[in-house]
DSSP file (Angstrom, degrees, kcal/mol; ACC not computed):
  #  RESIDUE AA STRUCTURE BP1 BP2  ACC     N-H-->O    O-->H-N    N-H-->O    O-->H-N    TCO  KAPPA ALPHA  PHI   PSI    X-CA   Y-CA   Z-CA
    1    1 A X              0   0    0      0, 0.0    29,-3.1     0, 0.0     2,-0.6   0.000 360.0 360.0 360.0 133.7   91.2  112.7  100.7
    2    2 A X  E     -a   30   0A   0    103,-0.2   105,-2.7    27,-0.2   106,-1.5  -0.914 360.0-174.3-106.5 122.2   93.0  113.2   97.4
    3    3 A X  E     -ab  31 108A   0     27,-3.1    29,-2.7    -2,-0.6     2,-0.5  -0.963  14.1-153.9-125.2 125.1   95.4  110.5   96.4
    4    4 A X  E     -ab  32 109A   0    104,-2.8   106,-3.2    -2,-0.5     2,-0.6  -0.841   5.5-161.5 -95.7 130.5   97.8  110.4   93.5
    5    5 A X  E     -ab  33 110A   0     27,-2.6    29,-2.5    -2,-0.5     2,-0.8  -0.949  10.3-153.0-110.9 110.2   98.8  107.0   92.2
    6    6 A X  E     -ab  34 111A   0    104,-2.6   106,-0.6    -2,-0.6    29,-0.2  -0.755  11.1-155.8 -91.6 108.9  102.0  107.3   90.1
    7    7 A X  E     +a   35   0A   0     27,-3.2    29,-0.5    -2,-0.8     3,-0.1  -0.461  30.9 143.5 -79.0 151.4  102.1  104.5   87.5
    8    8 A X        +     0   0    0      1,-0.5     2,-0.3    -2,-0.1    -1,-0.1   0.103  61.6  12.5-145.8 -85.7  105.4  103.4   86.0
    9    9 A X  S  > S-     0   0    0      1,-0.1     4,-2.6    58,-0.0    -1,-0.5  -0.690  72.8-113.3-103.8 158.2  105.9   99.7   85.2
   10   10 A X  H  > S+     0   0    0     -2,-0.3     4,-2.1     1,-0.2     5,-0.2   0.878 115.9  52.4 -57.3 -40.8  103.3   97.0   85.1
   11   11 A X  H  > S+     0   0    0      1,-0.2     4,-1.9     2,-0.2    -1,-0.2   0.902 111.1  46.7 -66.3 -39.1  104.7   95.2   88.1
   12   12 A X  H  > S+     0   0    0      2,-0.2     4,-3.1     1,-0.2     5,-0.2   0.910 109.2  55.3 -65.3 -41.3  104.7   98.4   90.2
   13   13 A X  H  X S+     0   0    0     -4,-2.6     4,-2.8     1,-0.2    -2,-0.2   0.894 107.0  50.1 -59.8 -40.1  101.2   99.1   89.1
   14   14 A X  H  X S+     0   0    0     -4,-2.1     4,-2.5     2,-0.2    -1,-0.2   0.929 112.3  46.9 -62.4 -45.7  100.1   95.7   90.4
   15   15 A X  H  X S+     0   0    0     -4,-1.9     4,-2.2     2,-0.2    -2,-0.2   0.899 113.8  48.0 -64.4 -41.2  101.7   96.3   93.7
   16   16 A X  H  X S+     0   0    0     -4,-3.1     4,-2.6     2,-0.2     5,-0.2   0.933 111.9  49.4 -65.5 -46.0  100.2   99.8   94.0
   17   17 A X  H  X S+     0   0    0     -4,-2.8     4,-2.6    -5,-0.2    -2,-0.2   0.915 112.0  48.5 -60.0 -43.8   96.7   98.6   93.1
   18   18 A X  H  X S+     0   0    0     -4,-2.5     4,-2.1     2,-0.2    -1,-0.2   0.907 110.9  51.3 -62.9 -41.5   97.0   95.8   95.7
   19   19 A X  H  X S+     0   0    0     -4,-2.2     4,-0.6     2,-0.2    -2,-0.2   0.939 112.4  45.6 -60.1 -47.6   98.2   98.2   98.3
   20   20 A X  H >< S+     0   0    0     -4,-2.6     3,-1.0     1,-0.2    -2,-0.2   0.915 113.3  49.5 -63.5 -43.6   95.2  100.6   97.6
   21   21 A X  H 3< S+     0   0    0     -4,-2.6    -1,-0.2     1,-0.2    -2,-0.2   0.844 108.6  53.6 -64.8 -34.0   92.7   97.7   97.6
   22   22 A X  H 3< S+     0   0    0     -4,-2.1     2,-0.4    -5,-0.2    -1,-0.2   0.557 101.7  70.2 -80.5  -7.6   94.0   96.3  100.9
   23   23 A X  S << S-     0   0    0     -3,-1.0     2,-0.2    -4,-0.6     0, 0.0  -0.869  81.6-118.9-115.7 145.3   93.6   99.6  102.8
   24   24 A X        -     0   0    0     -2,-0.4     2,-0.3     0, 0.0    -2,-0.1  -0.572  30.4-167.3 -77.7 142.0   90.6  101.4  104.0
   25   25 A X        -     0   0    0     -2,-0.2     4,-0.1     4,-0.0    -5,-0.0  -0.948  32.8 -89.7-127.1 148.3   90.1  105.0  102.6
   26   26 A X    >   -     0   0    0     -2,-0.3     3,-2.0     1,-0.1    -1,-0.0  -0.209  44.4-109.7 -54.3 150.0   87.7  107.7  103.7
   27   27 A X  T 3  S+     0   0    0      1,-0.3    -1,-0.1    -3,-0.0    -2,-0.0   0.807 115.6  47.2 -55.4 -36.6   84.4  107.5  101.8
   28   28 A X  T 3  S+     0   0    0      2,-0.1    -1,-0.3   -26,-0.0    -2,-0.1   0.182  81.3 141.7 -94.1  18.5   85.0  110.7   99.8
   29   29 A X    <   -     0   0    0     -3,-2.0     2,-0.4   -27,-0.1   -27,-0.2  -0.287  35.8-155.6 -62.7 143.4   88.5  109.8   98.7
   30   30 A X  E     -a    2   0A   0    -29,-3.1   -27,-3.1     2,-0.0     2,-0.4  -0.973   1.9-154.2-121.6 137.2   89.5  110.7   95.1
   31   31 A X  E     -ac   3  84A   0     52,-2.8    54,-2.9    -2,-0.4     2,-0.5  -0.921   6.3-168.4-113.3 135.4   92.2  108.9   93.2
   32   32 A X  E     -ac   4  85A   0    -29,-2.7   -27,-2.6    -2,-0.4     2,-0.5  -0.959   9.9-157.8-122.6 111.2   94.2  110.4   90.3
   33   33 A X  E     -ac   5  86A   0     52,-3.2    54,-2.6    -2,-0.5     2,-0.4  -0.782  17.1-177.4 -90.2 125.0   96.3  107.9   88.4
   34   34 A X  E     -ac   6  87A   0    -29,-2.5   -27,-3.2    -2,-0.5     2,-0.4  -0.949  17.5-173.3-125.2 145.1   99.1  109.5   86.5
   35   35 A X  E     -ac   7  88A   0     52,-1.7    54,-2.6    -2,-0.4     2,-0.6  -0.993  16.5-148.8-132.6 127.9  101.8  108.2   84.2
   36   36 A X  E     - c   0  89A   0    -29,-0.5     2,-0.6    -2,-0.4    54,-0.2  -0.867   2.6-154.6-104.4 122.3  104.6  110.5   83.1
   37   37 A X  E     - c   0  90A   0     52,-3.5    54,-2.3    -2,-0.6     3,-0.1  -0.836  24.7-124.8 -91.8 121.6  106.1  110.0   79.7
   38   38 A X        -     0   0    0     -2,-0.6    54,-0.2    52,-0.2    22,-0.1  -0.251  38.8 -84.5 -63.0 155.0  109.7  111.3   79.6
   39   39 A X    >   -     0   0    0      1,-0.1     3,-1.9     2,-0.1     4,-0.2  -0.279  33.9-124.2 -59.0 145.3  110.5  113.9   76.9
   40   40 A X  G >  S+     0   0    0      1,-0.3     3,-2.6     2,-0.2     6,-0.2   0.800 106.6  72.1 -63.6 -28.4  111.4  112.4   73.6
   41   41 A X  G 3  S+     0   0    0      1,-0.3    -1,-0.3     5,-0.1     6,-0.1   0.650  79.8  76.1 -65.1 -10.1  114.7  114.3   73.6
   42   42 A X  G <  S+     0   0    0     -3,-1.9     2,-1.2     1,-0.2    -1,-0.3   0.745  85.2  67.0 -65.7 -21.3  115.7  111.8   76.3
   43   43 A X  S X> S+     0   0    0     -3,-2.6     3,-2.2    -4,-0.2     4,-0.6  -0.675  73.1 179.4 -96.3  77.7  116.1  109.4   73.4
   44   44 A X  G >4 S+     0   0    0     -2,-1.2     3,-1.1     1,-0.3     4,-0.4   0.804  73.9  60.1 -54.6 -36.4  119.0  111.3   71.8
   45   45 A X  G >4 S+     0   0    0      1,-0.2     3,-0.5    -3,-0.2    -1,-0.3   0.758 100.6  56.8 -65.1 -23.0  119.4  108.9   68.9
   46   46 A X  G X4 S+     0   0    0     -3,-2.2     3,-1.7    -6,-0.2     7,-0.5   0.675  84.2  82.0 -82.8 -16.6  115.8  109.7   67.8
   47   47 A X  G << S+     0   0    0     -3,-1.1    -1,-0.2    -4,-0.6    -2,-0.1   0.792  88.4  54.5 -61.0 -28.3  116.4  113.4   67.4
   48   48 A X  G <  S+     0   0    0     -3,-0.5     2,-0.5    -4,-0.4    -1,-0.3   0.597 106.8  53.9 -82.9  -9.2  117.9  113.0   64.0
   49   49 A X    X>  -     0   0    0     -3,-1.7     4,-2.1     1,-0.1     3,-0.5  -0.851  65.3-169.4-127.7  95.6  114.9  111.1   62.6
   50   50 A X  H 3> S+     0   0    0     -2,-0.5     4,-2.4     1,-0.2     5,-0.2   0.844  87.9  54.4 -54.7 -38.2  111.6  113.0   63.1
   51   51 A X  H 3> S+     0   0    0      1,-0.2     4,-2.4     2,-0.2    -1,-0.2   0.907 108.4  49.5 -63.5 -39.6  109.5  110.1   62.1
   52   52 A X  H <> S+     0   0    0     -3,-0.5     4,-2.9     2,-0.2     5,-0.2   0.900 108.9  53.1 -64.6 -40.6  111.2  107.9   64.8
   53   53 A X  H  X S+     0   0    0     -4,-2.1     4,-2.5    -7,-0.5    -2,-0.2   0.931 110.7  46.4 -58.9 -46.1  110.6  110.6   67.4
   54   54 A X  H  X S+     0   0    0     -4,-2.4     4,-2.5     1,-0.2    -2,-0.2   0.899 113.1  49.4 -65.2 -40.4  106.9  110.7   66.6
   55   55 A X  H  X S+     0   0    0     -4,-2.4     4,-2.7     2,-0.2    -2,-0.2   0.919 112.1  48.1 -63.8 -43.6  106.7  106.9   66.6
   56   56 A X  H  X S+     0   0    0     -4,-2.9     4,-2.6     2,-0.2    -2,-0.2   0.912 112.9  48.5 -63.2 -42.6  108.5  106.7   70.0
   57   57 A X  H  X S+     0   0    0     -4,-2.5     4,-2.4    -5,-0.2    -2,-0.2   0.933 113.2  46.5 -63.2 -46.3  106.3  109.4   71.5
   58   58 A X  H  X S+     0   0    0     -4,-2.5     4,-2.5     1,-0.2    -2,-0.2   0.914 113.4  49.1 -63.3 -43.1  103.1  107.7   70.2
   59   59 A X  H  X S+     0   0    0     -4,-2.7     4,-2.6     2,-0.2     5,-0.2   0.914 110.9  50.3 -62.7 -43.3  104.2  104.3   71.5
   60   60 A X  H  X S+     0   0    0     -4,-2.6     4,-2.2     1,-0.2    -2,-0.2   0.910 112.0  47.4 -62.0 -42.5  105.1  105.8   74.9
   61   61 A X  H  X S+     0   0    0     -4,-2.4     4,-2.4     2,-0.2    -1,-0.2   0.894 111.8  50.6 -66.8 -39.5  101.7  107.5   75.2
   62   62 A X  H  X S+     0   0    0     -4,-2.5     4,-2.1     2,-0.2    -2,-0.2   0.921 111.6  47.4 -63.5 -43.6  100.0  104.2   74.1
   63   63 A X  H  X S+     0   0    0     -4,-2.6     4,-2.3     1,-0.2    -2,-0.2   0.895 111.5  51.3 -64.2 -39.9  101.9  102.2   76.7
   64   64 A X  H  X S+     0   0    0     -4,-2.2     4,-2.7    -5,-0.2     5,-0.2   0.915 109.0  50.9 -62.5 -42.9  101.1  104.8   79.4
   65   65 A X  H  X S+     0   0    0     -4,-2.4     4,-2.7     1,-0.2     5,-0.2   0.893 109.7  50.1 -62.8 -40.3   97.4  104.7   78.5
   66   66 A X  H  X S+     0   0    0     -4,-2.1     4,-2.4     2,-0.2    -1,-0.2   0.928 111.9  47.7 -63.3 -45.5   97.4  100.9   78.8
   67   67 A X  H  X S+     0   0    0     -4,-2.3     4,-2.0     2,-0.2    -2,-0.2   0.927 115.0  45.2 -62.0 -45.8   99.1  101.1   82.3
   68   68 A X  H  X S+     0   0    0     -4,-2.7     4,-2.8     1,-0.2     5,-0.2   0.941 113.6  48.8 -64.3 -47.4   96.7  103.7   83.5
   69   69 A X  H  X S+     0   0    0     -4,-2.7     4,-2.6    -5,-0.2    -1,-0.2   0.896 109.5  53.0 -61.5 -40.9   93.6  102.0   82.2
   70   70 A X  H  X S+     0   0    0     -4,-2.4     4,-1.9    -5,-0.2    -1,-0.2   0.933 112.7  43.5 -61.0 -46.8   94.7   98.6   83.7
   71   71 A X  H  X S+     0   0    0     -4,-2.0     4,-2.4     1,-0.2     5,-0.2   0.925 113.2  51.9 -65.7 -43.2   95.1  100.1   87.2
   72   72 A X  H  X S+     0   0    0     -4,-2.8     4,-3.0     1,-0.2     5,-0.2   0.906 108.8  50.8 -60.4 -42.5   91.9  102.1   86.9
   73   73 A X  H  X S+     0   0    0     -4,-2.6     4,-2.6     2,-0.2    -1,-0.2   0.911 109.5  50.4 -62.7 -42.2   89.9   99.0   86.0
   74   74 A X  H  X S+     0   0    0     -4,-1.9     4,-1.6    -5,-0.2    -1,-0.2   0.928 114.9  43.3 -61.0 -44.7   91.3   97.1   88.9
   75   75 A X  H  X S+     0   0    0     -4,-2.4     4,-3.1     2,-0.2     5,-0.4   0.905 114.1  49.4 -70.0 -40.9   90.4   99.9   91.3
   76   76 A X  H  X S+     0   0    0     -4,-3.0     4,-2.3     1,-0.2    -2,-0.2   0.896 109.1  53.4 -64.6 -39.2   87.0  100.5   89.8
   77   77 A X  H  < S+     0   0    0     -4,-2.6    -1,-0.2    -5,-0.2    -2,-0.2   0.879 116.7  38.9 -61.6 -37.6   86.2   96.8   89.9
   78   78 A X  H  < S+     0   0    0     -4,-1.6    -2,-0.2    -5,-0.2    -1,-0.2   0.941 126.9  30.5 -79.0 -48.9   87.1   96.7   93.6
   79   79 A X  H  < S-     0   0    0     -4,-3.1    -3,-0.2    -5,-0.1    -2,-0.2   0.694  86.0-144.7 -87.3 -19.9   85.6  100.0   94.8
   80   80 A X     <  +     0   0    0     -4,-2.3     2,-0.3    -5,-0.4    -4,-0.1   0.891  57.3 126.5  54.4  42.5   82.7  100.3   92.4
   81   81 A X        -     0   0    0     -6,-0.2    -1,-0.2    -5,-0.2     3,-0.1  -0.882  63.5-143.2-128.0 158.9   83.2  104.1   92.3
   82   82 A X  S    S+     0   0    0     -2,-0.3    -6,-0.0     1,-0.1   -52,-0.0   0.014  72.9 106.4-106.2  26.7   83.7  106.7   89.7
   83   83 A X        +     0   0    0    -54,-0.1   -52,-2.8     2,-0.0     2,-0.5  -0.055  52.9 103.0 -96.3  33.2   86.1  108.7   91.7
   84   84 A X  E     -c   31   0A   0    -54,-0.2     2,-0.3    -3,-0.1   -52,-0.2  -0.966  50.6-168.6-121.9 119.8   89.2  107.7   89.7
   85   85 A X  E     -c   32   0A   0    -54,-2.9   -52,-3.2    -2,-0.5     2,-0.4  -0.771   8.9-147.2-106.0 152.5   90.7  110.0   87.2
   86   86 A X  E     +c   33   0A   0     -2,-0.3     2,-0.4   -54,-0.2   -52,-0.2  -0.976  18.3 176.1-123.9 130.3   93.4  109.1   84.6
   87   87 A X  E     -c   34   0A   0    -54,-2.6   -52,-1.7    -2,-0.4     2,-0.5  -0.998  19.2-160.6-137.6 135.1   96.1  111.4   83.3
   88   88 A X  E     -c   35   0A   0     -2,-0.4     2,-0.3   -54,-0.2   -52,-0.2  -0.970  22.3-174.3-107.5 126.4   99.1  111.0   81.0
   89   89 A X  E     -c   36   0A   0    -54,-2.6   -52,-3.5    -2,-0.5     2,-0.4  -0.830  14.1-144.0-117.5 157.0  101.7  113.7   81.5
   90   90 A X  E     +c   37   0A   0     -2,-0.3     2,-0.3   -54,-0.2   -52,-0.2  -0.981  55.6  46.1-124.1 136.1  104.8  114.5   79.6
   91   91 A X  S    S-     0   0    0    -54,-2.3     2,-0.4    -2,-0.4    -2,-0.1  -0.941  98.7  -6.5 140.3-160.0  108.1  115.8   81.0
   92   92 A X     >  -     0   0    0     -2,-0.3     4,-2.8   -54,-0.2     5,-0.3  -0.592  63.3-139.8 -70.5 121.8  110.4  115.0   83.9
   93   93 A X  H  > S+     0   0    0     -2,-0.4     4,-2.4     1,-0.2     5,-0.2   0.902  97.6  45.3 -55.1 -49.0  108.6  112.4   86.0
   94   94 A X  H  > S+     0   0    0      1,-0.2     4,-2.5     2,-0.2    -1,-0.2   0.936 115.5  47.5 -61.9 -45.8  109.5  113.7   89.4
   95   95 A X  H  > S+     0   0    0      1,-0.2     4,-2.9     2,-0.2    -1,-0.2   0.915 113.0  48.0 -61.5 -44.1  108.7  117.3   88.5
   96   96 A X  H  X S+     0   0    0     -4,-2.8     4,-2.5     2,-0.2    -1,-0.2   0.889 112.1  48.7 -67.3 -39.1  105.3  116.4   86.9
   97   97 A X  H  X S+     0   0    0     -4,-2.4     4,-2.4    -5,-0.3    -1,-0.2   0.933 114.8  45.8 -64.6 -44.9  104.2  114.3   89.9
   98   98 A X  H  X S+     0   0    0     -4,-2.5     4,-2.3    -5,-0.2    -2,-0.2   0.909 113.3  49.3 -64.7 -42.3  105.2  117.0   92.3
   99   99 A X  H  X S+     0   0    0     -4,-2.9     4,-3.0     2,-0.2     5,-0.2   0.925 112.0  48.5 -61.6 -44.9  103.5  119.7   90.2
  100  100 A X  H  X S+     0   0    0     -4,-2.5     4,-2.4     1,-0.2     5,-0.2   0.915 111.4  49.8 -62.3 -43.7  100.3  117.6   89.9
  101  101 A X  H  X>S+     0   0    0     -4,-2.4     5,-2.5    -5,-0.2     4,-0.8   0.905 114.4  45.2 -62.1 -41.6  100.3  117.0   93.6
  102  102 A X  H  <5S+     0   0    0     -4,-2.3     3,-0.4     3,-0.2    -2,-0.2   0.941 115.4  45.1 -68.1 -48.6  100.7  120.7   94.4
  103  103 A X  H  <5S+     0   0    0     -4,-3.0    -2,-0.2     1,-0.2    -1,-0.2   0.878 119.2  41.5 -64.0 -39.1   98.1  121.9   91.8
  104  104 A X  H  <5S-     0   0    0     -4,-2.4    -1,-0.2    -5,-0.2    -2,-0.2   0.578 106.9-126.9 -84.7 -10.6   95.5  119.3   92.9
  105  105 A X  T  <5 -     0   0    0     -4,-0.8  -103,-0.2    -3,-0.4    -3,-0.2   0.945  37.5-164.5  59.7  51.0   96.3  119.8   96.6
  106  106 A X      < -     0   0    0     -5,-2.5  -103,-0.2    -6,-0.2    -1,-0.1  -0.307  22.8-156.6 -66.4 147.9   96.9  116.1   97.0
  107  107 A X  S    S+     0   0    0   -105,-2.7    31,-1.2     1,-0.3     2,-0.3   0.654  76.8  15.5 -93.5 -21.7   97.0  114.6  100.5
  108  108 A X  E     -bd   3 138A   0   -106,-1.5  -104,-2.8    29,-0.2     2,-0.4  -0.994  56.2-155.7-156.5 142.6   99.0  111.5   99.5
  109  109 A X  E     -bd   4 139A   0     29,-1.9    31,-3.1    -2,-0.3     2,-0.5  -0.992  12.2-167.9-119.2 130.5  101.2  110.2   96.7
  110  110 A X  E     +bd   5 140A   0   -106,-3.2  -104,-2.6    -2,-0.4     2,-0.3  -0.982  23.1 148.9-118.2 127.2  101.6  106.4   96.3
  111  111 A X  E     -bd   6 141A   0     29,-2.4    31,-3.3    -2,-0.5     2,-0.2  -0.943  38.9-109.9-150.3 168.1  104.3  105.2   93.9
  112  112 A X  E     - d   0 142A   0   -106,-0.6     2,-0.4    -2,-0.3    31,-0.2  -0.458  22.7-145.5 -96.3 172.2  106.7  102.4   93.3
  113  113 A X        -     0   0    0     29,-0.9    31,-0.5    -2,-0.2    13,-0.0  -0.999  16.1-152.1-142.0 137.5  110.5  102.3   93.6
  114  114 A X        -     0   0    0     -2,-0.4    -1,-0.1    29,-0.1    29,-0.0   0.644  37.5-136.1 -77.0 -15.5  113.1  100.5   91.6
  115  115 A X        +     0   0    0      1,-0.2     2,-0.1    -3,-0.0     6,-0.1   0.882  35.8 179.8  58.8  40.9  115.3  100.5   94.7
  116  116 A X        -     0   0    0      9,-0.1     2,-0.3     4,-0.1    -1,-0.2  -0.424   2.5-174.9 -69.3 148.0  118.3  101.5   92.7
  117  117 A X    >>  -     0   0    0     -2,-0.1     3,-1.0     4,-0.0     4,-0.9  -0.899  40.5  -3.7-136.6 167.4  121.5  102.0   94.6
  118  118 A X  H 3> S-     0   0    0     -2,-0.3     4,-2.0     1,-0.2     3,-0.2  -0.177 125.9  -2.3  57.6-133.3  125.1  103.1   93.9
  119  119 A X  H 3> S+     0   0    0      1,-0.2     4,-2.9     2,-0.2     5,-0.3   0.854 132.0  57.8 -64.0 -38.4  126.0  104.0   90.3
  120  120 A X  H <> S+     0   0    0     -3,-1.0     4,-3.0     1,-0.2     5,-0.4   0.913 108.5  46.7 -58.6 -42.5  122.6  103.0   88.9
  121  121 A X  H  X S+     0   0    0     -4,-0.9     4,-1.8     3,-0.2    -2,-0.2   0.907 113.4  49.0 -66.8 -40.6  120.9  105.6   91.2
  122  122 A X  H  < S+     0   0    0     -4,-2.0    -2,-0.2     2,-0.2    -1,-0.2   0.920 120.6  35.1 -64.0 -44.7  123.5  108.2   90.3
  123  123 A X  H  < S+     0   0    0     -4,-2.9    -2,-0.2     1,-0.1    -3,-0.2   0.896 128.6  33.1 -78.8 -42.2  123.1  107.7   86.6
  124  124 A X  H  < S-     0   0    0     -4,-3.0    -3,-0.2    -5,-0.3    -2,-0.2   0.704  99.3-142.9 -89.5 -21.5  119.4  106.9   86.3
  125  125 A X     <  -     0   0    0     -4,-1.8     2,-0.4    -5,-0.4    -1,-0.1  -0.137  15.7 -98.6  79.6 174.8  118.2  109.1   89.2
  126  126 A X     >  -     0   0    0      1,-0.1     4,-2.2    -4,-0.1     5,-0.2  -0.874  26.1-173.7-139.9 105.0  115.5  108.2   91.5
  127  127 A X  H  > S+     0   0    0     -2,-0.4     4,-2.7     1,-0.2     5,-0.2   0.922  90.7  51.8 -61.6 -45.2  112.0  109.6   90.9
  128  128 A X  H  > S+     0   0    0      1,-0.2     4,-2.7     2,-0.2    -1,-0.2   0.890 109.4  49.7 -63.5 -38.6  110.7  108.2   94.2
  129  129 A X  H  > S+     0   0    0      2,-0.2     4,-2.4     1,-0.2    -1,-0.2   0.918 111.9  48.2 -64.5 -43.1  113.6  109.8   96.1
  130  130 A X  H  X S+     0   0    0     -4,-2.2     4,-1.7     2,-0.2    -2,-0.2   0.915 114.2  45.9 -63.9 -43.2  113.0  113.2   94.5
  131  131 A X  H  X S+     0   0    0     -4,-2.7     4,-2.0     1,-0.2    -2,-0.2   0.930 113.1  49.8 -65.4 -44.9  109.2  113.0   95.1
  132  132 A X  H  < S+     0   0    0     -4,-2.7    -2,-0.2    -5,-0.2    -1,-0.2   0.899 113.6  46.4 -60.0 -41.8  109.8  111.9   98.7
  133  133 A X  H  < S+     0   0    0     -4,-2.4    -1,-0.2    -5,-0.2    -2,-0.2   0.800 124.7  28.5 -71.4 -30.2  112.2  114.7   99.4
  134  134 A X  H  < S+     0   0    0     -4,-1.7    -2,-0.2    -5,-0.2    -1,-0.2   0.475  85.0 118.5-116.9  -3.1  110.2  117.5   97.8
  135  135 A X     <  -     0   0    0     -4,-2.0     4,-0.1    -5,-0.2   -37,-0.1  -0.371  53.3-147.8 -69.5 144.1  106.5  116.6   98.2
  136  136 A X  S    S+     0   0    0    -38,-0.2     2,-0.3     2,-0.1    -1,-0.1   0.300  83.1  45.7 -90.1   7.9  104.3  118.9  100.2
  137  137 A X  S    S-     0   0    0      1,-0.1   -29,-0.2    -5,-0.0   -30,-0.1  -0.795 103.5 -67.3-136.7 179.3  102.2  115.9  101.2
  138  138 A X  E     -d  108   0A   0    -31,-1.2   -29,-1.9    -2,-0.3     2,-0.4  -0.375  45.3-156.2 -70.3 151.5  102.7  112.4  102.5
  139  139 A X  E     -d  109   0A   0    -31,-0.2     2,-0.5    -4,-0.1   -29,-0.2  -0.998   7.2-162.3-132.9 132.8  104.3  109.8  100.2
  140  140 A X  E     -d  110   0A   0    -31,-3.1   -29,-2.4    -2,-0.4     2,-0.6  -0.973   8.4-155.5-114.5 126.4  104.1  106.0  100.3
  141  141 A X  E     -d  111   0A   0     -2,-0.5     2,-0.5   -31,-0.2   -29,-0.2  -0.903   9.4-159.0-102.4 119.1  106.6  104.0   98.4
  142  142 A X  E     -d  112   0A   0    -31,-3.3   -29,-0.9    -2,-0.6     2,-0.3  -0.851   7.0-145.5-100.6 127.9  105.4  100.6   97.5
  143  143 A X        -     0   0    0     -2,-0.5     2,-0.8   -31,-0.2     3,-0.1  -0.703  16.2-123.3 -91.6 144.7  108.0   97.9   96.7
  144  144 A X     >  -     0   0    0    -31,-0.5     4,-2.2    -2,-0.3     5,-0.2  -0.786  19.7-165.3 -88.3 109.4  107.3   95.3   94.1
  145  145 A X  H  > S+     0   0    0     -2,-0.8     4,-2.6     1,-0.2     5,-0.2   0.824  86.5  55.8 -67.1 -31.4  107.7   92.0   95.8
  146  146 A X  H  > S+     0   0    0      2,-0.2     4,-2.3     1,-0.2    -1,-0.2   0.942 110.1  44.9 -65.2 -47.0  107.9   90.0   92.6
  147  147 A X  H  > S+     0   0    0      2,-0.2     4,-2.6     1,-0.2    -2,-0.2   0.896 113.8  50.5 -63.8 -40.1  110.8   92.1   91.3
  148  148 A X  H  X S+     0   0    0     -4,-2.2     4,-2.9     2,-0.2    -2,-0.2   0.929 110.8  48.1 -64.1 -45.3  112.5   91.9   94.7
  149  149 A X  H  X S+     0   0    0     -4,-2.6     4,-2.4     1,-0.2    -1,-0.2   0.908 113.1  48.6 -61.1 -41.7  112.1   88.1   94.7
  150  150 A X  H  X S+     0   0    0     -4,-2.3     4,-2.4     2,-0.2    -2,-0.2   0.916 112.4  48.1 -64.6 -42.9  113.4   87.9   91.2
  151  151 A X  H  X S+     0   0    0     -4,-2.6     4,-2.3     2,-0.2    -2,-0.2   0.909 111.9  49.6 -63.3 -43.3  116.4   90.1   92.0
  152  152 A X  H  X S+     0   0    0     -4,-2.9     4,-2.4     2,-0.2    -2,-0.2   0.896 110.8  50.2 -61.8 -40.8  117.2   88.1   95.2
  153  153 A X  H  X S+     0   0    0     -4,-2.4     4,-2.3     1,-0.2    -2,-0.2   0.915 110.7  48.8 -64.7 -43.4  117.0   84.9   93.1
  154  154 A X  H  X S+     0   0    0     -4,-2.4     4,-2.3     2,-0.2    -1,-0.2   0.885 110.7  51.4 -62.5 -39.1  119.4   86.3   90.5
  155  155 A X  H  X S+     0   0    0     -4,-2.3     4,-2.4     2,-0.2    -2,-0.2   0.919 110.5  47.9 -64.3 -44.3  121.8   87.4   93.3
  156  156 A X  H  X S+     0   0    0     -4,-2.4     4,-3.0     1,-0.2    -2,-0.2   0.897 110.9  52.0 -62.9 -39.6  121.8   83.9   94.8
  157  157 A X  H  X S+     0   0    0     -4,-2.3     4,-2.2     2,-0.2    -2,-0.2   0.918 110.3  47.8 -63.3 -43.0  122.4   82.4   91.4
  158  158 A X  H  X S+     0   0    0     -4,-2.3     4,-1.3     2,-0.2    -1,-0.2   0.906 113.5  47.6 -64.0 -41.5  125.4   84.7   90.8
  159  159 A X  H  X S+     0   0    0     -4,-2.4     4,-1.2     1,-0.2     3,-0.4   0.927 112.6  48.7 -65.5 -44.1  126.8   83.9   94.3
  160  160 A X  H  < S+     0   0    0     -4,-3.0    -1,-0.2     1,-0.2    -2,-0.2   0.860 108.0  55.3 -64.3 -34.3  126.3   80.2   93.7
  161  161 A X  H  < S+     0   0    0     -4,-2.2    -1,-0.2     1,-0.2    -2,-0.2   0.809 107.2  50.3 -69.1 -28.0  128.0   80.4   90.3
  162  162 A X  H  <        0   0    0     -4,-1.3    -1,-0.2    -3,-0.4    -2,-0.2   0.756 360.0 360.0 -77.9 -25.3  131.1   82.0   91.9
  163  163 A X     <        0   0    0     -4,-1.2    -1,-0.2    -3,-0.2    -2,-0.1   0.494 360.0 360.0 -69.5 360.0  131.4   79.3   94.6
């Protein structure tokens, strides 16, 4: 079984790693951890300063490498296998995840979701929704329970403050 683990934020990575560790996988399963760095032109303010563009790009790639390595170490420590590959990609996150899944002939994609709704979803987009809608394989969306609890707590605080 070929499984893509799409990294994003540290909290999602923790939730994805825990999900993978808690479930049985066929003996010959292969994991490909990917992190997609958005194009630097997404940072419109940086386009006018080439040095800033290069710094932002390098920083984004370094952060991606840290996220990927952290998840890979957790999985390797648990499974004691060398069937885990690490990739940093650049471009549109949904497109790159879908392209990678198609080219590698993945059986499954596991990723996190910000659970954006309303205007945030419209403006920010939803990588997980795009992948879920267009993937040629199964997709599992893992929710970050820490982020959800924090969001719920903030919502209760706002409601209590209005009362």
